[in-house]
Wavefront OBJ file of the C-alpha trace (Angstrom):
o trace
v -17.864 -64.999 -17.248
v -19.851 -64.464 -14.456
v -16.556 -66.152 -12.858
v -14.742 -63.652 -14.307
v -16.840 -60.787 -13.088
v -16.856 -62.438 -9.443
v -12.744 -62.428 -9.095
v -12.675 -59.268 -10.371
v -14.944 -57.777 -7.502
v -13.183 -59.746 -5.409
v -9.770 -58.239 -6.507
v -11.507 -54.889 -6.374
v -12.803 -55.687 -2.612
v -9.673 -56.584 -1.515
v -7.010 -54.028 -3.021
v -9.552 -51.263 -1.749
v -9.310 -53.007 1.987
v -6.094 -53.392 1.529
v -5.608 -49.881 0.334
v -7.746 -48.471 3.506
v -5.865 -50.868 6.010
v -2.806 -48.154 4.477
v -3.780 -45.260 5.074
v -5.025 -45.897 8.078
v -1.875 -47.646 9.488
v -0.299 -44.280 7.659
v -2.854 -42.197 9.423
v -2.304 -43.496 12.769
v 1.264 -42.898 12.216
v 1.180 -39.142 10.785
v -0.970 -38.690 13.528
v 1.313 -40.581 16.591
v 4.503 -38.629 15.266
v 2.105 -34.843 15.690
v 1.657 -36.109 18.882
v 5.145 -36.960 19.711
v 6.214 -34.262 18.348
v 3.729 -31.662 20.198
v 4.741 -33.398 23.424
v 8.530 -33.097 22.492
v 10.087 -29.915 24.926
v 10.122 -27.405 23.410
v 13.807 -26.659 23.426
v 14.379 -30.028 21.562
v 12.554 -29.052 19.014
v 14.013 -25.594 18.941
v 17.649 -27.237 18.886
v 16.083 -30.325 15.804
v 16.491 -26.969 13.990
v 19.488 -27.554 12.365
v 22.145 -24.755 12.385
v 20.618 -23.503 15.841
v 22.131 -23.915 19.159
v 21.778 -23.219 22.749
v 23.543 -19.994 24.131
v 21.593 -20.081 27.391
v 18.085 -20.327 28.954
v 16.606 -18.681 31.451
v 13.606 -18.992 33.767
v 10.614 -16.551 33.555
v 7.260 -17.736 34.789
v 4.459 -18.500 32.447
v 7.185 -18.788 29.479
v 10.544 -19.995 28.696
v 13.401 -17.763 27.110
v 16.271 -19.157 25.149
v 19.216 -17.040 23.798
v 20.450 -19.052 20.497
v 22.586 -18.613 17.859
v 21.741 -19.286 14.065
v 24.171 -20.063 11.091
v 23.694 -17.760 8.418
v 25.386 -17.511 5.233
v 27.363 -14.187 5.237
v 26.320 -13.647 1.464
v 22.719 -15.386 0.615
v 23.457 -15.269 -3.422
v 26.522 -17.281 -2.531
v 25.576 -19.799 0.691
v 29.153 -21.665 0.235
v 31.250 -18.333 0.707
v 31.345 -18.556 4.668
v 28.856 -18.359 7.535
v 28.562 -16.834 11.048
v 26.708 -17.110 14.160
v 23.668 -14.752 14.006
v 22.126 -14.100 18.244
v 18.081 -14.566 17.930
v 16.090 -15.205 20.872
v 12.717 -16.665 21.667
v 10.552 -15.622 24.189
v 8.295 -19.220 24.027
v 4.732 -19.315 25.116
v 2.633 -22.222 23.047
v 3.060 -23.372 19.550
v -1.000 -22.697 19.240
v -0.169 -18.735 20.079
v 1.114 -16.609 17.055
v 4.408 -15.369 17.254
v 5.481 -11.717 16.923
v 9.030 -11.660 14.940
v 11.042 -8.300 16.927
v 13.897 -6.538 15.882
v 15.485 -3.328 17.182
v 17.627 -3.276 14.192
v 20.383 -3.041 16.732
v 21.896 -5.471 19.273
v 19.572 -8.243 20.414
v 18.926 -7.644 24.476
v 19.630 -11.201 25.964
v 16.809 -10.663 28.969
v 13.346 -11.752 28.615
v 11.062 -8.825 27.079
v 7.961 -8.112 24.979
v 7.453 -5.278 22.483
v 3.575 -4.253 22.554
v 2.461 -7.000 19.379
v 3.638 -9.756 21.136
v 1.484 -8.456 24.166
v -1.008 -7.795 21.933
v -1.651 -10.856 20.372
v -0.175 -12.672 23.682
v 1.740 -14.898 21.753
v 5.437 -15.925 21.001
v 8.150 -13.751 20.681
v 11.513 -14.366 18.138
v 13.952 -11.594 18.429
v 16.609 -11.430 15.956
v 20.408 -9.272 16.187
v 20.914 -7.064 13.265
v 23.480 -8.653 11.305
v 27.150 -7.095 12.195
v 25.897 -5.812 15.488
v 27.946 -7.639 18.104
v 28.356 -10.699 18.159
v 26.690 -11.146 15.417
v 29.366 -10.373 12.790
v 31.378 -12.368 10.220
v 34.311 -12.713 11.000
v 36.254 -11.473 8.995
v 33.878 -8.984 8.342
v 33.561 -7.918 4.840
v 31.224 -4.491 5.353
v 29.757 -4.862 1.776
v 27.615 -7.703 3.089
v 25.917 -5.263 4.806
v 22.715 -4.102 3.160
v 19.286 -4.184 3.944
v 18.815 -6.889 1.312
v 20.882 -9.575 3.137
v 19.826 -8.496 6.464
v 15.955 -8.928 5.495
v 17.419 -12.864 4.499
v 18.327 -13.395 7.811
v 14.824 -12.827 8.960
v 13.443 -14.840 6.204
v 15.608 -17.653 6.771
v 14.277 -17.566 10.702
v 11.023 -17.658 9.964
v 11.427 -21.062 7.489
v 13.300 -22.364 10.248
v 10.858 -21.466 13.320
v 7.488 -22.056 11.000
v 7.472 -26.008 11.702
v 7.642 -25.146 15.558
v 4.998 -21.984 15.649
v 2.906 -23.151 12.733
v 0.413 -20.748 13.756
v -0.314 -16.838 11.915
v 3.587 -14.555 12.050
v 3.826 -10.695 12.262
v 7.068 -8.772 12.058
v 7.570 -5.522 14.499
v 10.016 -3.217 15.205
v 10.267 0.242 16.638
v 12.687 3.171 14.808
v 15.055 1.228 12.979
v 13.308 -1.854 13.822
v 10.460 -0.646 11.803
v 12.866 0.295 8.785
v 13.869 -3.404 9.296
v 10.552 -4.874 9.365
v 9.421 -2.613 6.121
v 12.218 -4.033 4.194
v 11.939 -7.806 5.350
v 7.865 -6.991 3.850
v 9.482 -5.352 0.826
v 11.257 -8.158 -0.219
v 9.041 -11.130 0.989
v 5.988 -9.883 1.397
v 4.756 -13.899 1.396
v 6.389 -14.539 5.125
v 4.568 -12.206 7.532
v 0.784 -12.120 8.477
v 1.023 -8.540 9.020
v 3.570 -5.738 10.247
v 4.020 -3.410 12.784
v 6.042 -0.651 12.334
v 6.740 2.033 14.749
v 8.593 5.527 14.149
v 10.022 3.895 10.849
v 11.895 7.230 9.094
v 11.886 6.795 5.304
v 15.034 9.392 3.965
v 13.882 8.258 0.181
v 16.055 10.901 -1.193
v 19.197 11.459 0.870
v 20.011 14.976 -0.274
v 16.785 16.720 0.360
v 15.893 16.755 4.190
v 13.914 20.237 4.259
v 11.144 18.357 5.632
v 13.147 18.151 9.092
v 13.771 22.290 8.977
v 10.292 22.472 8.705
v 9.344 20.311 11.369
v 11.588 21.118 13.894
v 10.431 25.316 13.186
v 6.879 24.219 14.052
v 6.893 21.235 17.168
v 5.830 22.266 20.406
v 5.262 25.378 21.869
v 7.068 28.262 20.349
v 8.833 29.348 24.350
v 10.353 26.008 24.760
v 11.339 26.137 20.988
v 13.698 28.797 21.696
v 14.798 28.653 24.859
v 16.571 25.058 23.518
v 17.793 27.382 20.432
v 19.374 29.812 23.196
v 21.009 26.784 25.556
v 22.438 25.314 22.250
v 23.399 28.563 21.041
v 24.994 29.390 24.121
v 26.604 25.792 24.327
v 29.110 27.452 21.653
v 29.017 30.444 22.867
v 31.416 29.321 25.548
v 33.442 26.773 23.535
v 36.466 26.592 25.342
v 35.419 27.171 28.401
v 33.069 23.885 27.878
v 35.450 22.016 25.598
v 37.822 21.645 29.010
v 35.168 20.010 30.734
v 34.704 18.389 28.083
v 38.596 17.362 28.004
v 38.929 16.516 31.360
v 35.655 14.542 31.323
v 37.172 12.374 28.210
v 40.162 11.827 30.125
v 38.461 10.303 33.389
v 36.558 8.022 31.359
v 39.340 6.951 28.687
v 37.325 7.670 26.430
v 39.436 8.721 23.015
v 37.772 10.951 19.611
v 39.654 9.346 16.794
v 37.391 8.212 14.035
v 35.760 11.863 14.258
v 39.253 13.239 14.565
v 39.474 16.365 16.823
v 37.680 16.851 20.471
v 36.474 19.611 18.764
v 34.454 17.927 16.146
v 33.368 15.617 18.594
v 31.663 17.957 20.892
v 29.993 19.977 18.509
v 28.931 16.837 16.948
v 26.716 16.533 20.659
v 25.898 20.073 20.782
v 24.250 20.423 17.235
v 22.456 17.593 18.298
v 20.679 18.970 21.844
v 17.528 20.282 19.865
v 17.005 17.144 17.817
v 17.433 14.619 21.076
v 15.531 17.009 23.126
v 12.084 16.410 20.694
v 13.453 13.008 20.160
v 13.292 11.474 23.999
v 12.027 13.999 25.734
v 7.976 14.833 26.529
v 6.564 18.199 26.500
v 6.971 18.362 30.445
v 10.252 18.581 30.076
v 10.438 21.760 28.600
v 10.274 23.366 32.153
v 13.534 22.273 32.740
v 15.395 23.758 30.085
v 17.747 26.102 31.560
v 17.877 29.610 30.974
v 20.897 30.278 28.892
v 21.317 33.724 30.182
v 21.927 32.781 34.061
v 23.165 29.428 33.873
v 26.442 28.128 35.329
v 29.168 26.618 32.733
v 28.519 23.388 35.032
v 24.824 23.174 34.830
v 25.472 23.646 30.681
v 27.655 21.081 31.160
v 25.191 18.823 32.409
v 22.526 19.505 31.110
v 23.700 18.569 27.226
v 25.291 14.950 28.246
v 21.693 14.580 30.081
v 19.984 15.355 27.068
v 22.692 15.026 24.393
v 25.289 12.417 26.575
v 28.750 13.304 26.058
v 30.601 10.126 25.530
v 28.177 9.389 21.728
v 31.003 10.777 19.975
v 33.595 9.419 21.418
v 35.583 6.123 19.623
v 33.897 4.233 22.827
v 30.157 5.514 22.098
v 30.612 5.317 17.917
v 32.297 1.925 18.557
v 29.258 -0.211 18.889
v 26.712 1.335 16.573
v 29.483 1.616 13.663
v 26.760 -0.980 10.999
v 24.403 1.979 11.774
v 26.483 4.427 10.607
v 27.458 2.303 8.069
v 24.504 2.072 6.618
v 23.364 5.157 7.151
v 25.740 6.172 5.023
v 25.611 3.736 2.383
v 21.341 3.544 1.710
v 19.483 3.908 4.206
v 20.756 8.418 4.475
v 20.484 10.761 7.043
v 19.664 14.265 7.931
v 21.424 16.957 6.909
v 19.687 19.603 9.020
v 20.024 23.439 9.045
v 19.589 25.441 11.970
v 20.088 28.876 11.396
v 20.321 30.026 14.895
v 23.779 28.960 15.359
v 24.608 31.320 13.116
v 28.806 31.246 12.476
v 29.102 29.190 15.816
v 29.346 26.141 14.269
v 32.141 24.946 12.381
v 31.151 21.836 11.017
v 27.297 21.776 10.242
v 26.073 18.319 10.831
v 28.797 15.898 10.325
v 27.978 12.958 7.550
v 27.965 8.757 8.664
v 30.589 9.162 6.691
v 32.878 10.738 9.817
v 31.288 8.097 12.488
v 32.642 4.696 10.584
v 36.467 3.827 10.662
v 38.353 5.388 7.544
v 39.479 1.601 7.086
v 35.800 0.629 6.197
v 34.567 1.910 2.761
v 31.297 3.134 2.127
v 29.903 4.457 -1.238
v 26.258 5.575 -0.949
v 23.548 3.921 -2.545
v 21.205 6.142 -4.057
v 18.398 3.539 -5.478
v 17.594 1.403 -2.108
v 14.780 3.974 -0.277
v 13.109 5.196 -3.358
v 13.152 1.244 -4.498
v 11.008 0.137 -0.786
v 9.060 3.993 -0.675
v 7.782 3.215 -4.075
v 6.929 -0.319 -3.061
v 5.162 0.778 0.278
v 3.180 3.499 -1.544
v 1.945 0.478 -4.512
v 1.804 -2.649 -2.789
v 1.527 -2.743 1.226
v -0.570 -4.827 2.611
v -1.980 -5.576 6.217
v 1.088 -2.813 7.264
v 0.470 -0.357 10.555
v 2.930 2.455 10.592
v 2.346 5.001 14.288
v 4.445 7.701 14.336
v 4.712 10.788 17.488
v 3.343 13.660 16.987
v 6.772 15.285 18.453
v 8.941 13.094 17.245
v 11.697 14.310 14.242
v 12.396 11.230 12.392
v 8.600 10.828 11.779
v 9.086 13.993 9.664
v 10.153 12.639 6.295
v 7.722 8.835 7.412
v 6.330 6.038 5.223
v 2.921 7.210 3.397
v 0.461 4.818 1.710
v -0.624 5.396 -1.804
v -3.011 3.270 -4.487
v -2.311 -0.125 -4.526
v -2.456 -0.936 -1.046
v -4.323 -3.146 0.580
v -5.552 -3.069 4.759
v -2.458 -0.716 5.500
v -2.301 2.282 7.739
v -0.534 5.227 9.200
v -1.007 6.556 12.288
v 0.197 9.684 14.466
v 0.502 9.521 18.377
v -0.599 12.948 19.935
v 2.322 15.058 21.626
v 3.952 11.382 21.473
v 7.973 11.151 20.635
v 9.869 8.655 19.251
v 8.177 5.888 22.118
v 5.117 6.599 20.136
v 2.905 3.093 20.360
v -0.612 2.004 19.598
v -1.794 2.726 23.232
v -0.617 6.873 22.981
v -3.270 6.757 19.630
v -6.136 8.117 19.982
v -9.173 6.130 21.550
v -10.298 5.317 17.515
v -7.275 4.912 16.153
v -6.202 2.307 18.478
v -9.519 0.185 18.727
v -8.821 -0.154 15.208
v -4.900 -0.883 15.526
v -5.457 -3.092 17.931
v -8.471 -4.845 16.112
v -6.495 -5.242 13.006
v -3.240 -6.686 14.771
v -5.335 -9.352 16.109
v -7.217 -10.349 12.816
v -3.472 -11.127 10.552
v -2.263 -12.548 14.645
v -5.266 -14.978 13.249
v -7.271 -13.413 16.624
v -10.457 -11.856 14.623
v -13.453 -11.073 17.247
v -10.791 -11.754 20.403
v -9.844 -9.754 23.035
v -5.915 -11.563 23.483
v -4.094 -8.786 25.340
v -1.776 -10.380 27.996
v -1.611 -8.584 31.365
v 0.939 -6.170 32.066
v 4.424 -7.030 32.882
v 6.188 -4.775 34.458
v 9.642 -6.872 33.249
v 8.296 -8.145 30.615
v 6.961 -5.000 29.133
v 9.711 -2.359 29.652
v 11.710 -0.206 27.819
v 14.909 -2.224 27.271
v 18.460 -0.361 27.465
v 19.403 2.965 27.614
v 18.780 6.004 25.936
v 19.919 6.264 22.346
v 21.551 9.828 22.560
v 22.860 10.000 19.044
v 21.330 11.235 16.247
v 19.900 7.900 14.889
v 16.715 6.133 15.082
l 1 2 3 4 5 6 7 8 9 10 11 12 13 14 15 16 17 18 19 20 21 22 23 24 25 26 27 28 29 30 31 32 33 34 35 36 37 38 39 40 41 42 43 44 45 46 47 48 49 50 51 52 53 54 55 56 57 58 59 60 61 62 63 64 65 66 67 68 69 70 71 72 73 74 75 76 77 78 79 80 81 82 83 84 85 86 87 88 89 90 91 92 93 94 95 96 97 98 99 100 101 102 103 104 105 106 107 108 109 110 111 112 113 114 115 116 117 118 119 120 121 122 123 124 125 126 127 128 129 130 131 132 133 134 135 136 137 138 139 140 141 142 143 144 145 146 147 148 149 150 151 152 153 154 155 156 157 158 159 160 161 162 163 164 165 166 167 168 169 170 171 172 173 174 175 176 177 178 179 180 181 182 183 184 185 186 187 188 189 190 191 192 193 194 195 196 197 198 199 200 201 202 203 204 205 206 207 208 209 210 211 212 213 214 215 216 217 218 219 220 221 222 223 224 225 226 227 228 229 230 231 232 233 234 235 236 237 238 239 240 241 242 243 244 245 246 247 248 249 250 251 252 253 254 255 256 257 258 259 260 261 262 263 264 265 266 267 268 269 270 271 272 273 274 275 276 277 278 279 280 281 282 283 284 285 286 287 288 289 290 291 292 293 294 295 296 297 298 299 300 301 302 303 304 305 306 307 308 309 310 311 312 313 314 315 316 317 318 319 320 321 322 323 324 325 326 327 328 329 330 331 332 333 334 335 336 337 338 339 340 341 342 343 344 345 346 347 348 349 350 351 352 353 354 355 356 357 358 359 360 361 362 363 364 365 366 367 368 369 370 371 372 373 374 375 376 377 378 379 380 381 382 383 384 385 386 387 388 389 390 391 392 393 394 395 396 397 398 399 400 401 402 403 404 405 406 407 408 409 410 411 412 413 414 415 416 417 418 419 420 421 422 423 424 425 426 427 428 429 430 431 432 433 434 435 436 437 438 439 440 441 442 443 444 445 446 447 448 449 450 451 452 453 454 455 456 457 458 459 460 461 462 463 464 465 466 467 468 469 470 471
């Protein structure tokens, strides 16, 4: 009996020792693997992600910057039915820092840049080109696969692929259509991100009801500025014959055509009708001083002013082509403004033209009235850790996202006198402090002031102004 007990105790000790040795060996092996991973060059770690390939690496002091392609399903519901290459960029700071997923909702820039949240958290940035913006377009292009759920699923797959590399907290952000995109991603995949910062994001819940825009344009900015702009816009239509002759010369000189819109007259009027909206979207109030006197301005000066504010290339085929995916989405899910401009009287022949006029007829379009009410209802009642920033003078903010019962740790803030470039820095002091504190908290940096120093190149507004009536 005693011998059996001693034998049993010896066996337990032996098993325990072996187990401890096994655990120690496994722990050591795991630590060694972890150490090996942490010392592996970041480029190698990124390229080890299945489906990831390198386009180029660009040097930038203090960072590593990569332009990459990532293989995505054309249809996330049926992944076996074809793939395409989606362009992304990675601005790498350190795997120990938070990561911000950024999208403009359009093309991605292939030059290094930082979004405001990336600077606030001093983190990494993964920038995503929106599907169907070239070169991130399936071939052949099945346009029915361009919708907000498919695009959100693109972001979800990228996050899942890169989370093992960047293991700290993630935020998503974007401005305008990028802010909409960040919202839709959160709606469909609310467990991915630790926070959302959406700038100047329109929310056209009911596409046929746009009176909020009319009310906004009737009250924005100083009255004398509004009246001066209206007179200039009206005068541009009064002088239609003379200025259309200049427009024709302009199109010919640049080898532009207007086949998509259908006629020079339609393209001309579409540009003119954007004038008031475009002014408040992009210009500061101080630019009111530059509005010409409609009664005395010359034809050439009037033509040049419309070009400076609205851009005569906007509705040429060559100006529209890059943005076909946006106009397609506006006419199938996002909605678009249909504003009234009573000061034009009968001078307007076409009114605000619908997105269908700006997409080649070979691409079928059908509007889904359920998409935006679904997102709006979700934000109102389920938003968590979401921040919306709007500009006081920005027309797109007339129809905005709002919060209701059930939301948690979420905010809607407005920057005074700011336009479509509104950001956290433009908020009043109290809102700015709160917004910054919440962004840091969502990034896992509570109680810190992690903001990176300003860099004139990294923190610039990338690309030319988007003159067209689009977010």
